[in-house]
C-alpha positions as CSV (number, residue, x, y, z in Angstrom):
1,X,99.8,148.4,38.5
2,X,101.2,151.5,37.1
3,X,104.5,150.9,39.2
4,X,104.6,147.5,37.6
5,X,104.0,148.7,34.1
6,X,106.9,151.4,34.4
7,X,108.9,149.1,35.9
8,X,108.2,146.5,32.7
9,X,108.8,149.5,30.0
10,X,112.3,150.6,31.7
11,X,113.1,146.9,31.8
12,X,112.4,146.7,28.1
13,X,114.1,150.2,27.6
14,X,116.9,149.1,29.5
15,X,117.4,145.7,27.7
16,X,116.7,147.4,23.9
17,X,119.7,149.9,24.7
18,X,122.1,147.2,25.5
19,X,121.4,145.2,22.7
20,X,121.7,147.9,20.5
21,X,125.3,148.8,22.0
22,X,126.1,145.3,21.9
23,X,125.3,145.6,17.6
24,X,127.7,144.0,15.9
25,X,129.0,141.8,18.8
26,X,125.8,139.9,19.3
27,X,125.8,139.6,15.6
28,X,129.0,137.9,15.5
29,X,127.9,135.9,18.5
30,X,124.4,134.2,16.2
31,X,127.0,133.8,13.2
32,X,128.8,131.6,15.3
33,X,126.1,130.0,16.8
34,X,124.7,129.4,13.4
35,X,128.2,127.8,12.6
36,X,127.8,125.3,15.7
37,X,124.1,124.5,14.9
38,X,124.9,123.6,11.2
39,X,127.9,121.6,12.5
40,X,126.1,119.9,15.3
41,X,123.4,118.8,12.6
42,X,126.0,117.5,10.2
43,X,126.8,114.8,13.0
44,X,123.4,113.7,14.3
45,X,122.5,110.1,14.0
46,X,118.8,110.8,13.7
47,X,116.7,112.6,12.0
48,X,114.7,114.4,14.6
49,X,117.8,115.5,16.3
50,X,119.4,116.6,13.1
51,X,115.5,118.9,12.1
52,X,116.5,120.6,15.6
53,X,119.5,121.6,14.7
54,X,118.5,123.5,11.6
55,X,115.6,124.8,12.9
56,X,117.8,126.4,15.8
57,X,120.3,127.6,13.2
58,X,117.3,129.2,11.1
59,X,116.0,130.7,14.3
60,X,119.4,132.3,15.1
61,X,119.1,133.9,11.4
62,X,115.5,135.0,11.7
63,X,116.8,136.8,14.8
64,X,119.6,138.8,13.4
65,X,118.1,139.4,10.0
66,X,117.4,143.0,10.6
67,X,120.2,143.3,12.9
68,X,122.6,146.5,12.1
69,X,125.9,144.3,10.8
70,X,128.6,147.1,11.3
71,X,131.4,147.0,8.6
72,X,129.9,145.0,6.0
73,X,127.9,145.9,3.0
74,X,124.1,145.6,4.3
75,X,122.4,144.4,1.1
76,X,124.9,141.5,0.7
77,X,124.1,140.6,4.2
78,X,120.3,140.7,3.9
79,X,120.6,138.7,0.9
80,X,122.7,135.7,2.5
81,X,120.6,135.9,5.5
82,X,117.3,135.5,3.3
83,X,119.0,132.8,1.1
84,X,120.4,131.1,4.3
85,X,116.7,131.1,6.1
86,X,115.1,129.5,2.8
87,X,117.6,127.0,2.2
88,X,117.3,125.6,6.0
89,X,113.4,125.6,5.3
90,X,114.4,123.1,2.5
91,X,116.9,121.8,4.1
92,X,114.1,120.4,6.8
93,X,111.7,119.7,4.3
94,X,114.1,117.2,2.2
95,X,115.1,115.6,5.5
96,X,111.2,115.3,6.8
97,X,110.6,113.5,3.7
98,X,113.5,112.0,2.5
99,X,115.6,110.9,5.6
100,X,118.6,112.1,7.9
101,X,121.3,110.9,4.8
102,X,119.5,113.1,2.1
103,X,119.1,116.2,5.0
104,X,122.8,115.7,5.5
105,X,123.5,116.0,1.4
106,X,121.1,119.0,1.6
107,X,122.5,120.7,4.3
108,X,125.7,120.6,2.3
109,X,124.8,123.3,0.8
110,X,124.1,125.1,3.3
111,X,127.7,125.4,4.2
112,X,128.7,126.4,0.9
113,X,126.3,129.2,1.1
114,X,127.8,130.6,4.3
115,X,131.3,130.0,2.7
116,X,129.9,132.5,-0.1
117,X,128.7,135.2,1.7
118,X,131.4,135.2,4.4
119,X,133.9,135.7,1.4
120,X,131.5,138.1,0.0
121,X,131.6,140.2,3.5
122,X,135.2,139.2,4.3
123,X,134.1,137.3,7.1
124,X,137.4,135.3,8.4
C-alpha cells in the first residue's frame, strides 16, 4: 500500500511540475479551446449542443483562471476571465429559458468580450 501511495505522489508531482513548466503554453492552448467552443456554439442547430459548447468554454476558462499568463497583465487577465465565465453562465441561462436563437444572440457578447480583453492584453 505504501508503494502505491508513493507512486501516486510521485506521478502527481511529475504532472504538476510539467504543467508549471508548460505555463503559458497551456494557457494559450486553453484560449484556443475557448475560441473553438465559442465558434462551435454559434454553428449549432439545437439548444442542447449549443449549451454543451458554452459549458465547455466555461469549464476551460475556469481551468486556467488561476494559471500564470506570462507576459500579460495579471489583473487584466483575471478580470477578463472572470467576466468571460460570468457571461458564459448568463448565455447558458438565456439559451435554457429562451431557446437557441436567443442564446446565440447572447453569445455574441462573449465574442465582443474576448476581443476587448485580447486587445487590452495585446493578444493576437
